[in-house]
C-alpha positions as a Markdown table, in Angstrom:
| # | Residue | x | y | z |
|---|---|---|---|---|
| 1 | Unk | 6.6 | 4.1 | -25.4 |
| 2 | Unk | 3.6 | 1.2 | -24.9 |
| 3 | Unk | 3.4 | 0.2 | -21.3 |
| 4 | Unk | 1.7 | -2.1 | -19.1 |
| 5 | Unk | 0.9 | -1.7 | -15.7 |
| 6 | Unk | -0.6 | -4.4 | -13.3 |
| 7 | Unk | -1.3 | -3.6 | -9.6 |
| 8 | Unk | -2.8 | -7.2 | -7.9 |
| 9 | Unk | -4.7 | -4.1 | -5.1 |
| 10 | Unk | -6.1 | -1.9 | -7.7 |
| 11 | Unk | -4.2 | 1.7 | -6.1 |
| 12 | Unk | -4.7 | 4.9 | -6.2 |
| 13 | Unk | -1.5 | 6.0 | -6.5 |
| 14 | Unk | -0.5 | 3.4 | -10.0 |
| 15 | Unk | -3.8 | 4.3 | -11.6 |
| 16 | Unk | -3.0 | 8.9 | -10.9 |
| 17 | Unk | 0.7 | 7.8 | -12.3 |
| 18 | Unk | -1.2 | 5.5 | -15.6 |
| 19 | Unk | -3.0 | 8.8 | -15.9 |
| 20 | Unk | 0.0 | 11.0 | -15.8 |
| 21 | Unk | 1.9 | 8.5 | -18.4 |
| 22 | Unk | -1.1 | 9.4 | -20.7 |
| 23 | Unk | -1.2 | 12.9 | -21.1 |
| 24 | Unk | 2.2 | 12.7 | -21.7 |
| 25 | Unk | 1.9 | 10.5 | -24.6 |
| 26 | Unk | 2.8 | 6.7 | -23.6 |
| 27 | Unk | -0.1 | 4.3 | -24.8 |
| 28 | Unk | -1.2 | 2.8 | -21.2 |
| 29 | Unk | -2.9 | -0.5 | -20.1 |
| 30 | Unk | -4.0 | -0.4 | -16.5 |
| 31 | Unk | -4.9 | -4.3 | -15.2 |
| 32 | Unk | -5.6 | -4.8 | -11.5 |
| 33 | Unk | -7.7 | -7.2 | -10.0 |
| 34 | Unk | -11.0 | -6.1 | -9.7 |
| 35 | Unk | -12.2 | -9.9 | -6.8 |
| 36 | Unk | -10.0 | -9.5 | -4.4 |
| 37 | Unk | -11.7 | -7.3 | -2.4 |
| 38 | Unk | -9.9 | -6.6 | 1.2 |
| 39 | Unk | -7.6 | -3.5 | -1.3 |
| 40 | Unk | -9.5 | -0.3 | -1.5 |
| 41 | Unk | -9.8 | 0.8 | -5.1 |
| 42 | Unk | -8.7 | 3.3 | -6.3 |
| 43 | Unk | -11.3 | 5.2 | -9.1 |
| 44 | Unk | -11.0 | 3.4 | -12.8 |
| 45 | Unk | -10.9 | 7.5 | -14.2 |
| 46 | Unk | -11.0 | 9.8 | -11.8 |
| 47 | Unk | -13.5 | 11.5 | -14.1 |
| 48 | Unk | -10.9 | 11.7 | -16.5 |
| 49 | Unk | -10.9 | 9.6 | -19.8 |
| 50 | Unk | -7.8 | 9.7 | -22.2 |
| 51 | Unk | -7.5 | 8.2 | -25.3 |
| 52 | Unk | -4.0 | 6.1 | -24.2 |
| 53 | Unk | -5.4 | 5.0 | -21.2 |
| 54 | Unk | -7.6 | 1.8 | -20.6 |
| 55 | Unk | -7.8 | 0.9 | -16.9 |
| 56 | Unk | -9.2 | -2.6 | -16.8 |
| 57 | Unk | -10.8 | -4.5 | -12.9 |
| 58 | Unk | -10.1 | -8.3 | -14.0 |
| 59 | Unk | -12.4 | -10.9 | -12.9 |
| 60 | Unk | -11.7 | -14.7 | -12.7 |
| 61 | Unk | -14.0 | -17.5 | -12.8 |
| 62 | Unk | -13.5 | -19.3 | -9.2 |
| 63 | Unk | -14.3 | -17.8 | -6.3 |
| 64 | Unk | -11.1 | -15.6 | -4.5 |
| 65 | Unk | -10.1 | -16.0 | -0.5 |
| 66 | Unk | -7.5 | -14.1 | 0.2 |
| 67 | Unk | -6.7 | -16.3 | 2.5 |
| 68 | Unk | -7.1 | -19.7 | 1.1 |
| 69 | Unk | -4.8 | -22.6 | 2.4 |
| 70 | Unk | -4.6 | -24.0 | -0.9 |
| 71 | Unk | -7.7 | -22.1 | -3.4 |
| 72 | Unk | -5.2 | -18.9 | -3.6 |
| 73 | Unk | -2.8 | -20.4 | -5.7 |
| 74 | Unk | -5.0 | -21.9 | -8.0 |
| 75 | Unk | -7.0 | -18.0 | -8.0 |
| 76 | Unk | -3.6 | -16.4 | -8.1 |
| 77 | Unk | -2.3 | -18.3 | -11.6 |
| 78 | Unk | -5.7 | -17.5 | -12.8 |
| 79 | Unk | -5.5 | -13.9 | -12.8 |
| 80 | Unk | -2.2 | -14.5 | -13.8 |
| 81 | Unk | -2.8 | -16.1 | -17.2 |
| 82 | Unk | -6.0 | -13.2 | -17.4 |
| 83 | Unk | -3.7 | -10.7 | -17.7 |
| 84 | Unk | -1.4 | -12.4 | -20.0 |
| 85 | Unk | -3.3 | -12.7 | -22.3 |
| 86 | Unk | -3.7 | -8.7 | -22.3 |
| 87 | Unk | -0.2 | -8.2 | -22.4 |
| 88 | Unk | -0.2 | -10.7 | -25.7 |
| 89 | Unk | -2.6 | -8.7 | -27.0 |
| 90 | Unk | -1.4 | -4.6 | -26.2 |
| 91 | Unk | 2.3 | -5.7 | -27.4 |
| 92 | Unk | 4.0 | -3.1 | -24.6 |
| 93 | Unk | 7.3 | -2.5 | -24.9 |
| 94 | Unk | 7.9 | -2.3 | -21.6 |
| 95 | Unk | 5.1 | -4.7 | -18.7 |
| 96 | Unk | 5.7 | -3.3 | -14.7 |
| 97 | Unk | 4.1 | -5.4 | -11.7 |
| 98 | Unk | 3.2 | -4.7 | -8.4 |
| 99 | Unk | 1.6 | -6.7 | -5.8 |
| 100 | Unk | 1.2 | -9.4 | -7.9 |
| 101 | Unk | 1.5 | -12.7 | -5.5 |
| 102 | Unk | 4.3 | -14.4 | -7.0 |
| 103 | Unk | 2.5 | -17.5 | -9.2 |
| 104 | Unk | 0.6 | -14.8 | -11.3 |
| 105 | Unk | 4.4 | -13.0 | -11.7 |
| 106 | Unk | 6.1 | -15.5 | -12.9 |
| 107 | Unk | 3.4 | -15.8 | -15.3 |
| 108 | Unk | 3.6 | -12.4 | -17.0 |
| 109 | Unk | 7.5 | -12.1 | -16.0 |
| 110 | Unk | 6.7 | -15.4 | -19.4 |
| 111 | Unk | 4.3 | -13.1 | -21.2 |
| 112 | Unk | 7.0 | -10.2 | -21.1 |
| 113 | Unk | 9.8 | -12.6 | -22.3 |
| 114 | Unk | 8.0 | -14.2 | -25.6 |
| 115 | Unk | 6.7 | -11.0 | -26.7 |
| 116 | Unk | 10.2 | -9.0 | -26.4 |
| 117 | Unk | 9.3 | -6.8 | -23.3 |
| 118 | Unk | 11.4 | -5.2 | -20.1 |
| 119 | Unk | 10.2 | -6.8 | -17.1 |
| 120 | Unk | 10.3 | -4.2 | -14.0 |
| 121 | Unk | 9.0 | -6.0 | -11.3 |
| 122 | Unk | 7.1 | -3.0 | -8.9 |
| 123 | Unk | 8.2 | -4.4 | -5.3 |
| 124 | Unk | 5.4 | -3.1 | -3.2 |
| 125 | Unk | 6.9 | -6.5 | -0.2 |
| 126 | Unk | 8.9 | -9.4 | 0.2 |
| 127 | Unk | 6.4 | -11.4 | -0.7 |
| 128 | Unk | 8.1 | -15.0 | 0.9 |
| 129 | Unk | 8.9 | -13.3 | 4.0 |
| 130 | Unk | 5.1 | -12.3 | 4.3 |
| 131 | Unk | 4.0 | -15.7 | 3.6 |
| 132 | Unk | 6.2 | -17.1 | 6.5 |
| 133 | Unk | 4.8 | -14.7 | 8.6 |
| 134 | Unk | 1.1 | -15.6 | 8.0 |
| 135 | Unk | 1.8 | -19.5 | 8.0 |
| 136 | Unk | 3.3 | -19.1 | 11.0 |
| 137 | Unk | 0.3 | -18.5 | 12.4 |
| 138 | Unk | -2.0 | -20.9 | 10.5 |
| 139 | Unk | -0.2 | -23.8 | 9.5 |
| 140 | Unk | 2.9 | -23.9 | 11.6 |
| 141 | Unk | 4.1 | -27.2 | 10.3 |
| 142 | Unk | 3.8 | -26.2 | 6.8 |
| 143 | Unk | 5.6 | -22.7 | 7.6 |
| 144 | Unk | 8.9 | -23.6 | 6.6 |
| 145 | Unk | 8.7 | -26.0 | 3.8 |
| 146 | Unk | 6.2 | -23.1 | 2.2 |
| 147 | Unk | 7.8 | -20.4 | 2.4 |
| 148 | Unk | 11.5 | -21.8 | 1.7 |
| 149 | Unk | 9.3 | -22.5 | -1.8 |
| 150 | Unk | 8.1 | -18.5 | -2.5 |
| 151 | Unk | 11.4 | -17.6 | -1.6 |
| 152 | Unk | 13.1 | -19.7 | -4.1 |
| 153 | Unk | 10.4 | -18.4 | -6.4 |
| 154 | Unk | 11.2 | -14.6 | -5.9 |
| 155 | Unk | 14.6 | -14.6 | -6.3 |
| 156 | Unk | 14.8 | -16.3 | -9.4 |
| 157 | Unk | 11.5 | -13.6 | -10.7 |
| 158 | Unk | 14.1 | -10.7 | -9.1 |
| 159 | Unk | 16.9 | -12.2 | -10.7 |
| 160 | Unk | 15.3 | -12.7 | -14.3 |
| 161 | Unk | 13.5 | -8.9 | -14.0 |
| 162 | Unk | 14.8 | -6.1 | -16.4 |
| 163 | Unk | 14.6 | -3.4 | -13.1 |
| 164 | Unk | 13.6 | -4.0 | -9.9 |
| 165 | Unk | 11.8 | -0.8 | -8.6 |
| 166 | Unk | 12.1 | -1.4 | -4.8 |
| 167 | Unk | 10.2 | 1.5 | -2.6 |
| 168 | Unk | 12.3 | 1.8 | 1.1 |
| 169 | Unk | 15.5 | 1.3 | 1.7 |
| 170 | Unk | 15.0 | -2.1 | 3.5 |
| 171 | Unk | 13.8 | -3.3 | 0.3 |
| 172 | Unk | 17.2 | -2.6 | -1.6 |
| 173 | Unk | 19.3 | -4.3 | 1.4 |
| 174 | Unk | 17.6 | -7.5 | 1.2 |
| 175 | Unk | 18.0 | -7.4 | -2.8 |
| 176 | Unk | 21.8 | -7.1 | -1.1 |
| 177 | Unk | 21.3 | -10.1 | 1.2 |
| 178 | Unk | 20.3 | -12.2 | -1.4 |
| 179 | Unk | 22.2 | -11.7 | -4.4 |
| 180 | Unk | 20.2 | -10.3 | -6.5 |
| 181 | Unk | 22.8 | -8.4 | -9.3 |
| 182 | Unk | 19.4 | -6.8 | -11.1 |
| 183 | Unk | 21.1 | -3.9 | -13.5 |
| 184 | Unk | 18.8 | -1.4 | -12.7 |
| 185 | Unk | 17.5 | -1.5 | -9.0 |
| 186 | Unk | 15.7 | 2.0 | -8.4 |
| 187 | Unk | 13.7 | 3.1 | -4.8 |
| 188 | Unk | 11.3 | 5.6 | -5.2 |
| 189 | Unk | 8.4 | 5.5 | -2.2 |
| 190 | Unk | 4.8 | 5.2 | -2.4 |
| 191 | Unk | 3.3 | 8.3 | -2.5 |
| 192 | Unk | -1.0 | 9.6 | -2.2 |
| 193 | Unk | -2.2 | 12.1 | -5.1 |
| 194 | Unk | -2.2 | 15.9 | -4.0 |
| 195 | Unk | -5.5 | 16.5 | -6.2 |
| 196 | Unk | -7.5 | 13.7 | -4.9 |
| 197 | Unk | -6.8 | 13.8 | -1.9 |
| 198 | Unk | -7.2 | 17.1 | 0.9 |
| 199 | Unk | -7.4 | 18.5 | 3.3 |
| 200 | Unk | -11.0 | 19.3 | 4.5 |
| 201 | Unk | -13.3 | 20.8 | 7.3 |
| 202 | Unk | -14.1 | 18.2 | 9.5 |
| 203 | Unk | -17.2 | 19.3 | 9.7 |
| 204 | Unk | -18.4 | 17.8 | 5.5 |
| 205 | Unk | -20.5 | 16.4 | 4.5 |
| 206 | Unk | -19.7 | 12.2 | 5.0 |
| 207 | Unk | -19.3 | 13.3 | 8.6 |
| 208 | Unk | -22.0 | 15.0 | 9.6 |
| 209 | Unk | -23.8 | 12.1 | 7.9 |
| 210 | Unk | -22.9 | 9.3 | 10.3 |
| 211 | Unk | -23.1 | 11.8 | 13.3 |
| 212 | Unk | -19.5 | 12.1 | 13.7 |
| 213 | Unk | -19.3 | 15.8 | 12.7 |
| 214 | Unk | -18.6 | 17.1 | 16.7 |
| 215 | Unk | -16.6 | 14.5 | 18.6 |
| 216 | Unk | -13.6 | 14.0 | 18.3 |
| 217 | Unk | -12.3 | 11.3 | 16.7 |
| 218 | Unk | -9.3 | 9.2 | 15.7 |
| 219 | Unk | -9.5 | 6.9 | 12.6 |
| 220 | Unk | -7.9 | 4.1 | 11.1 |
| 221 | Unk | -9.0 | 3.6 | 7.3 |
| 222 | Unk | -7.2 | 1.0 | 4.7 |
| 223 | Unk | -6.4 | -2.3 | 4.5 |
| 224 | Unk | -6.3 | -3.9 | 8.2 |
| 225 | Unk | -5.0 | -7.3 | 7.9 |
| 226 | Unk | -3.1 | -9.7 | 11.6 |
| 227 | Unk | 0.0 | -8.0 | 10.6 |
| 228 | Unk | -1.2 | -4.4 | 11.3 |
| 229 | Unk | -2.0 | -5.6 | 14.7 |
| 230 | Unk | -6.2 | -5.2 | 15.2 |
| 231 | Unk | -5.7 | -6.2 | 18.8 |
| 232 | Unk | -3.8 | -2.9 | 19.2 |
| 233 | Unk | -6.9 | -0.7 | 17.9 |
| 234 | Unk | -9.2 | -2.8 | 20.7 |
| 235 | Unk | -7.7 | -1.8 | 23.7 |
| 236 | Unk | -7.6 | 2.0 | 22.0 |
| 237 | Unk | -11.2 | 2.1 | 21.9 |
| 238 | Unk | -11.6 | 0.3 | 25.6 |
| 239 | Unk | -9.0 | 3.4 | 26.7 |
| 240 | Unk | -11.3 | 5.8 | 24.7 |
| 241 | Unk | -14.4 | 4.7 | 26.4 |
| 242 | Unk | -12.7 | 5.1 | 29.7 |
| 243 | Unk | -12.1 | 8.5 | 29.2 |
| 244 | Unk | -15.6 | 9.3 | 27.2 |
| 245 | Unk | -14.0 | 12.1 | 25.3 |
| 246 | Unk | -13.5 | 10.6 | 21.7 |
| 247 | Unk | -14.2 | 7.5 | 19.4 |
| 248 | Unk | -12.5 | 5.5 | 17.2 |
| 249 | Unk | -13.5 | 4.8 | 13.8 |
| 250 | Unk | -12.4 | 2.1 | 11.4 |
| 251 | Unk | -13.5 | 1.9 | 7.7 |
| 252 | Unk | -11.6 | -0.9 | 6.7 |
| 253 | Unk | -11.8 | -4.6 | 5.3 |
| 254 | Unk | -9.2 | -7.9 | 5.9 |
| 255 | Unk | -8.8 | -10.6 | 8.3 |
| 256 | Unk | -7.9 | -7.6 | 11.3 |
| 257 | Unk | -11.2 | -6.0 | 10.3 |
| 258 | Unk | -13.0 | -9.4 | 10.5 |
| 259 | Unk | -11.3 | -9.5 | 14.0 |
| 260 | Unk | -11.8 | -6.3 | 14.9 |
| 261 | Unk | -16.1 | -6.9 | 14.1 |
| 262 | Unk | -15.6 | -10.8 | 16.5 |
| 263 | Unk | -14.9 | -8.9 | 19.5 |
| 264 | Unk | -16.7 | -4.5 | 18.7 |
| 265 | Unk | -18.9 | -6.1 | 21.6 |
| 266 | Unk | -17.1 | -5.0 | 23.9 |
| 267 | Unk | -16.5 | -2.0 | 23.6 |
| 268 | Unk | -19.6 | 0.7 | 23.7 |
| 269 | Unk | -20.9 | 0.7 | 19.4 |
| 270 | Unk | -20.7 | 4.6 | 20.6 |
| 271 | Unk | -16.9 | 4.9 | 20.7 |
| 272 | Unk | -16.0 | 2.5 | 18.3 |
| 273 | Unk | -17.7 | 2.6 | 15.4 |
| 274 | Unk | -16.9 | 0.6 | 12.0 |
| 275 | Unk | -17.8 | 1.0 | 8.3 |
| 276 | Unk | -16.5 | -0.9 | 4.7 |
| 277 | Unk | -14.9 | 0.7 | 2.1 |
| 278 | Unk | -16.0 | 4.3 | 1.5 |
| 279 | Unk | -16.0 | 4.5 | -2.2 |
| 280 | Unk | -12.7 | 6.6 | -3.3 |
| 281 | Unk | -14.3 | 9.8 | -4.3 |
| 282 | Unk | -15.2 | 10.5 | -0.2 |
| 283 | Unk | -11.9 | 9.6 | 1.1 |
| 284 | Unk | -10.7 | 13.9 | 2.1 |
| 285 | Unk | -14.2 | 13.9 | 2.8 |
| 286 | Unk | -13.7 | 10.5 | 5.5 |
| 287 | Unk | -9.7 | 11.0 | 6.3 |
| 288 | Unk | -10.9 | 15.3 | 7.5 |
| 289 | Unk | -13.0 | 13.3 | 10.0 |
| 290 | Unk | -10.3 | 12.3 | 11.9 |
| 291 | Unk | -8.6 | 14.3 | 14.1 |
| 292 | Unk | -6.1 | 11.7 | 14.2 |
| 293 | Unk | -5.0 | 8.9 | 11.8 |
| 294 | Unk | -3.3 | 5.8 | 12.8 |
| 295 | Unk | -1.8 | 3.4 | 11.3 |
| 296 | Unk | -0.2 | 0.3 | 12.4 |
| 297 | Unk | 2.4 | -2.6 | 11.3 |
| 298 | Unk | 3.3 | -5.7 | 13.7 |
| 299 | Unk | 7.6 | -5.2 | 14.3 |
| 300 | Unk | 8.2 | -8.4 | 12.3 |
| 301 | Unk | 6.2 | -7.8 | 9.8 |
| 302 | Unk | 8.3 | -4.4 | 9.7 |
| 303 | Unk | 11.1 | -5.8 | 6.6 |
| 304 | Unk | 8.3 | -7.3 | 4.5 |
| 305 | Unk | 5.7 | -4.2 | 4.8 |
| 306 | Unk | 5.6 | -0.5 | 4.6 |
| 307 | Unk | 1.7 | 0.4 | 5.3 |
| 308 | Unk | 0.6 | 2.3 | 2.3 |
| 309 | Unk | -2.1 | 4.7 | 4.1 |
| 310 | Unk | 0.6 | 7.0 | 5.6 |
| 311 | Unk | 0.8 | 8.5 | 2.1 |
| 312 | Unk | -2.8 | 9.1 | 1.5 |
| 313 | Unk | -2.7 | 10.8 | 5.7 |
| 314 | Unk | 0.2 | 13.2 | 5.0 |
| 315 | Unk | -1.8 | 14.1 | 2.3 |
| 316 | Unk | -5.0 | 15.0 | 4.3 |
| 317 | Unk | -2.8 | 17.1 | 6.6 |
| 318 | Unk | -4.1 | 15.6 | 9.4 |
| 319 | Unk | -1.2 | 14.7 | 12.7 |
| 320 | Unk | -0.2 | 10.4 | 12.8 |
| 321 | Unk | 0.4 | 8.0 | 15.2 |
| 322 | Unk | 2.6 | 5.6 | 13.8 |
| 323 | Unk | 3.0 | 2.1 | 15.6 |
| 324 | Unk | 6.2 | 0.3 | 13.3 |
| 325 | Unk | 9.5 | 0.5 | 14.0 |
| 326 | Unk | 11.3 | 4.0 | 13.3 |
| 327 | Unk | 13.0 | 1.9 | 10.4 |
| 328 | Unk | 9.7 | 1.5 | 8.3 |
| 329 | Unk | 9.4 | 3.5 | 5.6 |
| 330 | Unk | 6.4 | 5.0 | 7.3 |
| 331 | Unk | 7.4 | 6.4 | 10.0 |
| 332 | Unk | 10.4 | 8.0 | 8.1 |
| 333 | Unk | 7.8 | 9.3 | 6.4 |
| 334 | Unk | 6.3 | 10.9 | 9.5 |
| 335 | Unk | 9.5 | 11.5 | 11.3 |
| 336 | Unk | 11.1 | 13.6 | 8.0 |
| 337 | Unk | 7.5 | 15.3 | 8.4 |
| 338 | Unk | 7.7 | 15.6 | 11.9 |
| 339 | Unk | 3.8 | 15.3 | 11.2 |
| 340 | Unk | 3.2 | 12.8 | 14.2 |
| 341 | Unk | 4.2 | 10.5 | 16.8 |
| 342 | Unk | 6.1 | 7.2 | 16.5 |
| 343 | Unk | 5.6 | 4.2 | 18.7 |
| 344 | Unk | 6.0 | 0.4 | 18.9 |
| 345 | Unk | 3.6 | -1.1 | 17.8 |
| 346 | Unk | 5.0 | -4.5 | 20.3 |
| 347 | Unk | 3.3 | -2.4 | 23.0 |
| 348 | Unk | -0.3 | -0.8 | 23.6 |
| 349 | Unk | 0.6 | 1.6 | 26.8 |
| 350 | Unk | 2.3 | 3.3 | 24.0 |
| 351 | Unk | -1.1 | 3.8 | 21.5 |
| 352 | Unk | -2.3 | 4.9 | 24.2 |
| 353 | Unk | -1.1 | 7.5 | 26.2 |
| 354 | Unk | 0.1 | 9.0 | 22.6 |
| 355 | Unk | -3.5 | 9.7 | 22.0 |
| 356 | Unk | -4.4 | 10.8 | 25.0 |
| 357 | Unk | -1.2 | 13.9 | 24.8 |
| 358 | Unk | -2.6 | 14.6 | 21.0 |
| 359 | Unk | -6.2 | 14.3 | 22.3 |
| 360 | Unk | -5.1 | 17.1 | 25.0 |
| 361 | Unk | -2.5 | 19.5 | 22.3 |
| 362 | Unk | -4.7 | 21.1 | 19.5 |
| 363 | Unk | -1.8 | 23.3 | 19.2 |
| 364 | Unk | 0.5 | 19.8 | 18.4 |
| 365 | Unk | -2.3 | 18.1 | 16.4 |
| 366 | Unk | -2.3 | 21.7 | 14.3 |
| 367 | Unk | 1.6 | 22.1 | 13.9 |
| 368 | Unk | 1.4 | 18.3 | 12.9 |
| 369 | Unk | -1.3 | 18.6 | 10.1 |
| 370 | Unk | 0.3 | 21.7 | 8.5 |
| 371 | Unk | 3.8 | 19.7 | 8.7 |
| 372 | Unk | 1.8 | 16.7 | 7.2 |
| 373 | Unk | 0.2 | 18.4 | 4.1 |
| 374 | Unk | 3.3 | 20.8 | 3.7 |
| 375 | Unk | 5.9 | 16.8 | 3.8 |
| 376 | Unk | 3.1 | 15.5 | 0.9 |
| 377 | Unk | 3.5 | 18.5 | -2.0 |
| 378 | Unk | 6.8 | 18.8 | -1.4 |
| 379 | Unk | 7.5 | 14.7 | -2.0 |
| 380 | Unk | 4.4 | 13.3 | -3.6 |
| 381 | Unk | 4.0 | 15.8 | -7.4 |
| 382 | Unk | 3.5 | 12.7 | -9.9 |
| 383 | Unk | 5.7 | 15.1 | -12.4 |
| 384 | Unk | 8.2 | 14.2 | -10.3 |
| 385 | Unk | 7.4 | 10.6 | -9.6 |
| 386 | Unk | 6.4 | 10.5 | -13.3 |
| 387 | Unk | 10.1 | 11.6 | -14.7 |
| 388 | Unk | 11.4 | 8.4 | -12.0 |
| 389 | Unk | 9.7 | 5.7 | -13.2 |
| 390 | Unk | 10.2 | 6.6 | -16.7 |
| 391 | Unk | 14.2 | 6.9 | -16.0 |
| 392 | Unk | 13.6 | 2.9 | -15.2 |
| 393 | Unk | 12.0 | 2.5 | -18.2 |
| 394 | Unk | 13.9 | 3.7 | -20.7 |
| 395 | Unk | 16.9 | 2.9 | -19.2 |
| 396 | Unk | 18.6 | 0.9 | -20.9 |
| 397 | Unk | 19.0 | -3.0 | -19.1 |
| 398 | Unk | 21.7 | -4.6 | -21.8 |
| 399 | Unk | 24.1 | -2.1 | -21.6 |
| 400 | Unk | 25.1 | -2.5 | -17.8 |
| 401 | Unk | 24.6 | -6.8 | -17.0 |
| 402 | Unk | 28.1 | -6.7 | -17.4 |
| 403 | Unk | 28.0 | -4.2 | -14.1 |
| 404 | Unk | 28.6 | -6.3 | -10.6 |
| 405 | Unk | 25.5 | -6.3 | -8.0 |
| 406 | Unk | 23.3 | -3.6 | -7.0 |
| 407 | Unk | 23.2 | 0.2 | -9.2 |
| 408 | Unk | 20.4 | 2.6 | -7.3 |
| 409 | Unk | 19.3 | 4.5 | -10.0 |
| 410 | Unk | 16.6 | 6.6 | -8.5 |
| 411 | Unk | 16.8 | 8.7 | -5.1 |
| 412 | Unk | 14.4 | 9.2 | -2.3 |
| 413 | Unk | 12.0 | 11.1 | -3.2 |
């Protein structure tokens, strides 16, 4: 099978699946947007090459500003056109696209239909709801109009898709609420690579290079937008400064990281230490430096987003604190694994209390860390994950179109 995968963000885990598909004999072309610097990127090859696999980070001519209210759409369209050219040349049997802004997603879907390829909408977030969330904080007068436009676009694209892969049960429920009658809906949560992210000693090269090997570290690593409640990290840093026995390490990019950097002077730089994204090949060392890993998500954002850093945290074998509603998929994973503490993101006091509990209880940290890795080893096997996606790619959507409503074809991992 000729398979085209586009992941706008360039996350590591879709690249891992593309490598597995190529290893199985499929011919795979994988693209991502190289100019989006607010998201950490995976390794293009992971040191591996395969004649069936092409992974390309695409650039566009115009400057990309993720948060530019009026320039962003033009950039999304230009990137979509760049990907469409690759689709046209590659002539795949199936196209799957994730994290793609809707203006670009429409271009890919149209191109797929033109060449007779099946189109799979990999639903990593509810885009129009995210637009509404962001614009209410930036341009309140325009929020309703713009979000309404993108909701109509998103519904139309989902209905035209041959299959939809949802990463959380809440997204399946959202499709039902929208009355999206796609014949092939799969539920496949995100994962991380068990080989690329492994538990390591706290005393590793990265921790020693940065003077962190002999101090207790809470860590946030990954994209930090405003939906991730960066103000909670600032409050935690102030709490740790008062205690004097731990540090907060933030390895991040995004609007929330910029916000936190502007206010970092409120805390001693010996307590709050901020880093840009580190090379992906060092992810095990960076996460291994942490004694406790933290993920955050605004309560309102929980309905349209899942922190993708959580599976990576689980692979690293460290205890977690998740500030998000318990109904969020990331929180579900942590609770099911018994790998950490889930708290509300609406009360900074809950975060500081959870931090204190883990700081003071090494046995609890050790248990959570063991459980995290054990869960990952059971849930994130790439052979099982790839089988699920192949079932979506190979399913004959036409034969099911007479069925009514949503038909979920894959169980939770």
